[in-house]
C-alpha positions in Angstrom: 25.2 185.8 206.1 27.1 185.8 202.9 27.6 189.1 201.3 26.6 188.9 197.6 28.7 190.8 195.2 27.5 192.4 192.0 28.9 189.6 189.7 27.3 186.9 191.8 23.8 187.9 190.8 24.3 189.4 187.4 22.7 187.1 184.8 24.9 188.5 182.0 28.1 187.3 183.7 26.8 183.9 184.3 25.6 183.4 180.7 28.5 184.8 178.7 31.8 185.0 180.6 33.9 186.3 177.6 31.7 189.3 176.9 30.8 190.3 180.5 33.8 189.9 182.7 34.1 190.5 186.4 35.7 192.9 187.2 34.5 194.9 184.3 37.0 195.7 181.5 38.5 199.1 181.9 37.9 199.4 185.6 40.8 200.0 188.0 40.5 196.5 189.4 40.7 195.0 185.9 43.8 197.1 185.1 45.7 196.0 188.2 44.9 192.3 187.5 45.9 192.7 183.9 49.2 194.3 184.9 50.1 191.4 187.1 49.1 188.9 184.3 51.2 190.6 181.7 54.2 190.6 184.1 53.8 186.9 184.6 53.5 186.3 180.9 56.7 188.2 180.2 58.5 185.9 182.6 57.0 182.9 181.0 58.0 184.0 177.6 61.6 184.7 178.8 61.8 181.2 180.3 60.5 179.6 177.1 63.0 181.5 175.0 66.2 181.3 177.0 65.7 178.2 179.1 64.1 176.0 176.4 60.8 175.4 178.2 59.2 174.9 174.8 61.2 171.8 174.1 60.8 169.8 177.3 60.7 166.1 176.1 59.9 163.8 179.0 57.5 161.0 179.1 56.3 161.6 182.7 55.0 164.7 184.2 57.3 164.3 187.2 60.4 164.8 185.2 58.9 167.8 183.4 57.9 169.3 186.7 61.4 168.8 188.1 62.8 170.5 185.0 60.4 173.4 185.4 61.3 173.7 189.1 65.0 173.7 188.4 64.6 176.4 185.7 62.6 178.6 187.9 65.1 178.1 190.7 67.9 179.2 188.5 65.9 182.2 187.1 65.0 183.4 190.6 68.6 182.9 191.9 70.0 184.9 189.0 67.5 187.7 189.4 68.3 187.8 193.1 72.0 187.9 192.5 71.6 190.7 189.9 69.5 192.7 192.3 72.1 192.4 195.0 74.9 193.4 192.7 73.0 196.4 191.5 72.2 197.4 195.1 75.9 197.2 196.0 76.9 199.3 192.9 74.3 201.9 193.7 75.5 202.0 197.3 79.1 202.5 196.1 78.2 205.2 193.7 76.3 207.2 196.3 79.2 206.9 198.8 
């Protein structure tokens, strides 16, 4: 048997998704989801600002996808390198 959740059967949620969201606004589940979303949006804004993702000018989606993949690879590699350098510095300061 399928277990029905509250939002599956609530007619308010099925009629007006903007007004009645699941999970409910202000609940703990909504707050954790919103924190993750804002973190992702901060990264997206950073990529648009410093890696020029606003100005991708390719005719095909393949090239734009490759550009995006390369940018995210560079971003993740730089963050990983910065984290490793900070960890080494912290380790040297405590020693």
